[in-house]
N, C-alpha and C positions, 0 to 999 in steps of 0.2 A: 297435392296439399301436404304441407310439412310443418315441422316446428323448427325455428331457427333462433340462434342466439350468438352473441359476439361480445368481445372485449377489445377495445381499441385504445392504445396509449396515445394521448394527445400531445405528449412531448417527446415521443420516440423512445423512451426508456423501456426495456423489456417488461412485459406484464408478469408480475410475480405469480407463480403457480398457474400459469396460463392454461396448460392442458388439463390440470386437475379441476380448475374452476369451470372450464368449458364442458368437461365431462359431467360435472355435477348439474349444470344447467340443462345439458342434453338429456340427462336421466329424467328430469322433471317435465320434459316435453315428449317423452316416449309415446304417450297416448295419442299424440298428433301424427306420429309417423312410425309405426311399428315394423315396417318392412325392411328398412336398413337405416344405418346411422353412422356418423363419423365426426371427427374433429380435425381441424386444420390449424396449425400454428405457423406463422410466417417465419422465415429464416432468421429475422432479427428479433423475434420474440415479442414484437410490439402489437401483434394482432392475432386473435384467436377466434375462429368461427366454429359453430356446431350446427349440425343438421340431423333431424330425424325425418325419414322419408315415408310418406304414404304414396306408394307407387301407383300411378294412374296411367301415365303415358309410358309406353315401353316398360311395363312392370317387371319384366324378366331381366332388365339390365342390372348388372352387378358392379358397375363402376363405383368407386368409393365416393362418398359425400363428405364434405362439400365438393362440388365438381370443379376441377381445375382444367385449364387449357393444357394441351399436350406438352407445352414447354414449361408449365407450372408457373407462368408469370401472372396469370389472372385466376381468381378463385371466386366462386359464387355460392352463397347460401340463399336458397330460393324457397319461398312459401307462396304457392299460387298455381295458376295455369295460364298458358299462352294458347288461346283458342285458335288463332290463325297461324299456328306453328308450321303447318304444312306449306302454306304460301311463303312464310318467312324462310323456311328451309330452302325452297327453290331460289328465293332472292339471294340468300347468302352464298349458295353454290354458284350463282351467276356472277358473284363478286369474287369468286376464287377461293372461298372458305372451304376447307376440307373438314367434314363432320365425321365424328367417330360413332355417334349414336343416333337414335331416332327420338330422343327425349326433347321436350320443349325446354327443359333446363339448359341444354347445350345451345339451343337457339338463342336464348336470352344471353348466355355467357358470351358467345362469339359475336352476337350483335353489339353488345356493349363494348367489347374489345375493339370492334371494327369502327363503330360510329359514335361511341360514347352515349351519353344519355339521350341524344337526339333519336336514337333507335327506338326509344319508348313510344315515340309518336306513331310508329308503324304498327303498334301492337293492339290487338283486341285481347284483353286478358284481365286478370286480377292478380295482384301481387303485393308482397312485402319482401324485400330482398336486401342483401348486403353484397356489394361487388368490390372485391379487394384487388388493387393493382399493385403488384410488388415492385414495379419499375419506379413509381414515384411514391410508393408507400402510402397510398390514399385509399379511403373507404367511402363508397357511395351507398347511402341508405335511401330506400324509396318505398312509397305506398301508392297504390292505384287511386284513380280519381274519384271513384265511388266508395272507396274505403271498404271493399269486401274483405281484404286482409288487414291485419293489425300488427303494429310494432310499438312496443313500449320501451322506454329508455330512462336512464338516470345518469347523471354525471357525479362522480365521486373522486375527489383528488384530481389526478391527472388522467383519469380514464372515463370513457363513455361506454356504458354497458347497455345492451339491448336484448330483447327476447320477444317471442310471439305472445307470451303471457306475462303477467306481473310476478307470479310466484318465483320463477327462477331468479329474478332481480333481487327479491328479498333474500333468498337463500344464499346468494353470492356475497352478501355483505355481512359484516359483523355489527353493523349499526342496529339500533333499535328504531324502527320506523314508527311514525305517528300518523294517525288518521287526519285527513284533510277535511275539516269540518264544513267548509264552504262547498266542497265537492259532494258531501253527503246531502247538504241542503238542496243542491241542484238536482241530485238524483231523486230526492224526495218529491221534487216538483216535476221532473222530466224523465225519470227512470234512467238517467245517465248523468255523469258529471259534465261540466262544461267541455266543449270540444278541446281536445288536447290535454285534458286533465284525467286523473284517476282518483280513487278514494285514498291513496297513500301520498302523503306529502313528500315531494322530491322525486316522484316517478311520473313521467309525462308520457303522452301518447302522440306519435307522429300524426299530423293532420292529413286528411285525404288529399291526394294530388301533390303532396310535398316531398321534397328530397332533403337530405342532410349530407353535405359534402364535408368529409373529414380529412385533414392533412396534418401531419405532425408539425407542431409549433405554429399552427395557424388556427385562429378561433373557428369553431364549427360554423358552417354557413347553412342556414335554414331558408328554403325558398320554394315558391310554388312552381312546379315544373309542368303541370298539366291542368287544364280546366275544360269544362264542357263548352261546346260551340253550337248552341241552338240557332244562332243567327245564320248558319249555313242553309237553314230551311225557310228563312224569311222570304226570300225571292219566290220560292215555290208557292207559298201561301198568299203572297201579294197578288199573284195572278188569279186568285179566287178559283181554284180547281173545284171540280164537282166532288160530291161526296164519294162517288164511285172511284174517282181518281185517288182520293186521299186514302180510302180503305184499301185500295189495291197497293199503294205504297206501303201502308202499314203491314199488310200481309206478306209482301215480298221481303220486307226488312226483317220482320219477326221470324219468318221461316228460315232465313239465312242465319239469324242469331241462334235459333234453337238447334239447327243442324250443326253449327260449330260447337255447341255445348253438349252435344250427344256423345257420351263416352263410348269410344270404339273398342277399347281393349279390356274393360273391366265391367262387371255387372253393376247396374244402377237401378234406381226407382225414382218415380216422380210423385210428389204429393198430389192428391186429387180430392178436393173437398166438393161441396155442392155449389161452390161459387164460380164466378166467371173467370177469375184470374188464373187459377190452376187449370180450369177447363181449357182456356186458350193455349196454355203451354202444352197441354197434352194433344190438342189439335195439331199444332205445328211440329211438336216433337215426334209424333207418330206419322207426320206427313199426311194428315187427313185420314188416318186409320190404316195406312198402307204398311207401316213399320210397327212391329210388336213392341210394346212398352209395358213395363210393370208399374202399377200405380198403387198408392198407399193412402188409406183414410184412417184417421185416429180420433177417438173421443173418450171422455172419462165417464164416471158414474153420475155426474151431475147433468141431467137431461134438460134440453131446451123445450119450451112450449111452442107447439105448432097449431095453426088454425085447422079446422076441419077440412080435409081434402088436400092440405098442403104437404108436399114432399118433405121428409126430414132431410137433414144434411147428407146422411148416408144414402138414402134413397136417391137423392139427386146425383150423388157421386156415382152410384151404380147406373143411373140413366145414361150419364156421359160415358162411363166405361163400356157399356154395351154398344153404344153408338160407334165408339172408336175401336172396339175390340181389344181393350187393354186387359192384362191379367191383374185383377184388382184384389188387394189385401185389406183386411180390416184389423185394427188393433184397438182394444179397450184397455186404457191405461190401468195397470196394476197398482193399486193404491199403496201396497206395502213397498213395492219398488219405488214408487213416487216419493215416499218419505226419504229414502236414501238419497235420491236425486236432489231433493230440496235442501237437505242438510249440507250436502257438498256445495250446492249453489250458493247458499248464504255464507258459508265459511270461506268460499273462494271469490267473494265479491270485491276483491282488491281493486278491480278495474272500475268499480262503481255500477256494474250491471248485475242487479239482483232481481229484476223483473221475473215473476214466477212463470211467465210464458216461456222463458228459457228452458225450464224443466220439461215442458211439453215437447219442445224441439228435440231435447235429448231422448225422450221416450220414443219419438218417431225414429230417430237415428239408431237407437238400440234395436228396434224391430228390423230396420233395414239391414243393419250389421248382422243380425242373427240369420237373415235370409240371404246372406252372401253379397249384399250390395256394398260398394265402396264409395258410391256417389249418390246423393239425394238432391233432386231439384225442387226448388221452392218458388212460389209466386210472390215474392216481395217486391213492391214498387208501384204497381198500377194505382193503388189508392192514393199514394203520395203525388203521383204525376197527373192522374186523371180525376182525382177528387174523392174525398170522403164525404159523407152526408153533411158534416159540419162545414166543409169547403163549399158545398152547394149553397148553404145559408150565407156564407161569406160572399159568394158570387152575387146573391140577391142584394146584399149590402153594397157591393161594388157598383152595381147598376144604379142603385138609389143615390149613391155618392156622386156619380157622374151626372145624373139627371138634375138633381136639386140639392146642392150642398147645405142650404139653410134647413130644408126639410130633414135632411140626413142628420144634422146636428140636433134637431128636436127629437127625432126618433132615437138617436144615440143616448141622449139624456134620459129619456123615458125608459129605455131598455136597460139602463144601468141601475134601476131601482125595482125592487119586487112589485111595489104598488103600480109603477109605470108599466111594467110588463103585463100585469093583470088588466090594466085599463086598455092596453092595445088589444089584448085577446078578446075582451068583452065587446069592444067596438068594431071588431072585424078587421083589425090591422095586425094580426098575428104575423103575417108574412113580412111586416116592416120592422119586426124586432131585430135589433142589431146584435149579433153574437158577441159574447164576452171576449175581450182581448183584441177586437178589431180596431186598428188605427192606420191612418194613411200618412200622417205627418207627425212623427216618424212612422214608417211602415212597420206594422206589427200584427201578428195574428196568433191565435191559440192553436198550436200544433197538436196533432193527434197523440203524441207522446207526452202530453201534459197530463199529470195525474189528477189533482184536485183543483177546484176553483179557488179563488181568492179567499172566500169565507172559510172554507175548510182548512186551507193552508194556514190561515191566521189563528186557527185553533192549536196549531203545532209549533209555529215559529212567530217571531216578532215582526212588526212592520218593516223594520230596517233589514232583517234577514230575508224577508220576502222580496223586497226591492233589490237586494243584492244579487239575486239569482234570476230575476224575471226575464232578462234579455239575452240569455244564453241560447235560446231556441225560439223559433217563430219570428225571426227578424230577417232583413235583407242580407244576402250574401255579398260582401263587398267586392269579391273578385269578379263580379259581373256588373259592376257599376258602369262599365263602358258600353253596355247594351241596354241598360236599364230604361232608357228613353223609348225603346222599342217594345218593352214588355208590358202586358197588362197585369193586373194584380194576381190573377190566377196563375200566370206564368211565374211571377215572382215567388209565390208560395211554393210552386213545384221546385224551383231552383233552391229555395231555402231548405226544403226537405232533402234535396240531393246533396247539399253542402254540409248539412248538420245532422238532422234526425236519422237519416238512413245510415250514414257511415258510423256515427258515434253512438247510436243506440240499437237500431234494428239489426244491422249487419253484425255487430259484435255479439248480440244475443244469439243469432243463428250460428255464428262461429263457435261460441262456447258450447252450445247444446250439441252440435254435431261432432266437433273435434274431440270432445271428451270420450267419444265412442269410436274414434278413428274412421269417421265418415265425412267425405268432402261435400260441402254445400255449394250448389251452383244456382245462380240467380239470373235467368235469361233477361228479365225486364231491365236489369241494370247494366246491360251492355251499353257502353257510352254512346254508340251510334243510335241505339234505341231510345235512350234517355233524351238525347238531343232532339229527336223527332217528337217525342211525347211532350217535352217542355214547350216546343215551338207551336204545338197545335193551338189554333184559335179556340176560344171558349165554347163555341158551338159543338165542337167534337168532344168536349168534356161533359157539358151539361145539356146538350140538345136544346130544347126550348125552355130550359131552366127548371125542369121537373125531375131530372135524374142525374146520376153521376156516371163517369166512364162510358159515355154514350157510344163512342166508336168501338170500344171493346165489346159492349153488349150487342151491337149490330153484327160484329164479326161472329160472335158466339151464336146469335140467332140464325145466321146464315148457315153455319156448319153443324150446329147441334139442335137448335130450336128455341122458341120463346120461353119454354118451360124452365130452362136454365138461365137464359139471357136476362130475364126480367123478374126472377124470383127474389124474394127479400134476402138481403145479406145477413148471414148468421155468424160467420166465423167458424174456425175448425174445432174450437174447444172452449170451455168455460174454466175459470180458475178453480183449482182443487185444493189449494193450500189451507183453506179455512173450513173444509168439510170436518164435521165433529170428530171422527175417528183419527183423521190426519192431524187436526189441531191438538188432540190429546197426545198422540205419538210424538209430535215435534216438541212438546213441552214449552210452548211459547211463554205462557204465564210465568213459569218458574224461572226461565232465563231472563225475562224482562224485570222480574222482581230482584234478581241477584246482580244484574249488570250495573257497573258504576257510571255508565255513559251519561245518564241523566244529570248526575252531579258534576262530571268532568267537563261537560260542554255547556254552552250558554243556552240551555233550554228554559222554557218558562217553568216556574215552580208548580209542582203538581202534575206535570205532563205524564209521568209514569202512571199515576193513578187514573188519569183521564183516559189513557189508551187502553187500560185493562178493564174499563167498564164494558159491560156486555154490549151496549149500544154503539161503542166506538171500536169494535174489534176489527173493522176494515183498515184501521191504521196500524195493526200489529205487525204485519209482515216486514215493512221497511225497517222498523226499529229492531226487530229480531235480527235482520241481516246486519244492521249496525253493531249490535251487541256481539255477534259472532266475529265480525271483522276486527273489532276492537280487541277481543280476546286473543285472536290469532296474532295480532301485532304485538300486544303487550307481553304475551307469554312465549312468543316465537314458536307457536305450534306448527307453523309451516315447515319447520326443520325436522319435525317428527318423522322418523324412519327414512330420512333422506339418504342415508348411507347404508341402509339395511339391505 
C-alpha cells in the first residue's frame, strides 16, 4: 500500500516546477508510505510521478520508487497489492520476462509493458496506479473493480493532476477551491458524495473498474475496463446443486481467497468481533485453527445492552478466539485520543467521507500499528452481498410483489403512511409492511448507507434538494444491464452495493482510517471471484426460509465454531462516540456551528442553525460540524499550513 500522485501535461509542454510540485504532493502522502519514497520526471518534463511506499511484499527491497523498467522506458506509480503475484511471476518468466525483484509492483509493471491493460484481467488484487510509457508519452490511470483503492484528480489548464487523497491536489494549486454543495447534500443522505464526486468543486474521483487513458494532444479517454461476472456461476446454480455442494464451493473459494491475502513477509492482525463475518475470515485465515493468527477486538465507553445470559461482543470474540487458538487483543478506545481523530477527520473531509465510523477504524489501526502490524484484515462485504436485516424485509416485499402485484400496491400504499402501518400491525399484517424506498419500476431500494428517512431529511433540506440526491445510491448498476434479465431483486441489490456503496463509501472510509496510521487494510470478502459467487447465490442461500440473513455464512460458522456464534444477534463492533457529553464539549460543536457562515452562504432553510442546536436535534450536529470545518479549510487555505515546514 502506498501514496501516489502525478502531473501530466495534456499538450506535451513541460510541466512548470514539475519536481518541486511532485515533491510537495509526496510530502502530503508520507503517512501512507513511510518506508521509502521518490519522484520521477520524464525526460521531456511533461510527466511527473510521486510515490510513498508502505513495504509489504519484499519489504527489504531498496529500488527507487516510482519503479521503472531496466531500460527506463516504462514507469509505474502503484498503490495496492497483487495477491496472485507469485503465479503471475511464473507466467511472466515463462514469457521470457527477466525480473529483478520479488515485488508485486514489478509484476504489474512488466505485465503492463508486455500485454498492456489486458494484463489486468489476469490479476487478483486491489489497485490505483499510473503507468507511464515514455515511448509514446502516454499515461494510464486505473482503479480496481471493487474500488478498494482510490484516485482523485482535477484538470487545470493543460494539466491533469491526481493523487491518492484530495489534500495534495488542493496544495498543488494556487486556486481558491469552493465546496460542492450538492455533494454535501448527497453525503448528508448517504455518508458519501455521488459516485465520482468529492466535496470540492472541480475535484473528481475515478470510478471503480474505470481507466483513464492520457496521451498528449488527445482528449482524455474515460472508460470501464473491468466489471464483475456473476453470470459465470449461473450454470452451476441452474443445475440445482445440493446445499452441501454449494457450501463446499464457498469454503474452497474463500479458503483460497484468504490464503492469498495472508501477509507472508510482515506482521499483521485480523479484526475479530463477536459476529459471523470476521469469525469466518479467521476460520479460513487460520486454516481452521492450524495457522497462528493475531486478532483484535475494539470497543468504546458506550456499552450495549444485553439480555440475561447473552454473550457480550467481547465474550463472543473470545469464544471464537479460543476455538481457533488466535492471539487475541482488546482495545478500549481512548476518548482523549478519539477527540484528536475526530478533529482531523472532519477537517480532512474534502472527499466527502466524514462518517464518524472512520475514526473507529483509525483507532483500531493505531492499535495494530503500535503492536507492529503493517496489515489489518476487515470483514467488509457480507452484509451487502448476503443481506442486512432491512434486505430481508425487502426480500419479503419481493416475494409479495411476485405473487400478487395488486395486493402489493395496496400494502405499499398503506405502508407509506403512519396510520396505514399501524393498521397493518394491529390486524396481524406487520410482515406485509413494505420498507421505505422499495420500488421495482424503476428499481430502487434504501441502502444501508442511507442516513435519515425522508421525514428527517426534509427537516434539513428542501423537497427539491432531497429529490436532487435521492438516486445516487440504492439504484440498479447500468454496467450490468446485459445480465439484468437473469437477476432477482436481491442479486440486483448486491450488485448495486458492489458498484456504488462499497467502493464510494465503505472502502474509502476504511482506507482513510487505516492509511492515516500507515496500516494496510485487506478485505477478503471483496476479492472479485468471491463477490461474483456471492452475488450469483440464489436467495435461499441468503435468507434461508425467509427468517434470517447470510444463511450460508451462518451455516459455515455453525459447522466450524458452533451455533452460539452463528445465530447470535448482530451487534456491530462499536457504537458512535462523537456525541458522548465529554467528547461533545471537547469538540466545541456548538461554538463552531454558531460561528460558521455556511448556513447563510448556502441555500439552507431559514433557522436551520437554531434547529440543529436544540437539545432534541443534536443527532444532526456531526455532519454540519464537518461541513463547517471543510468550508473553513477551503476558504482560509488552512490545508497549506506547515506544508513546507
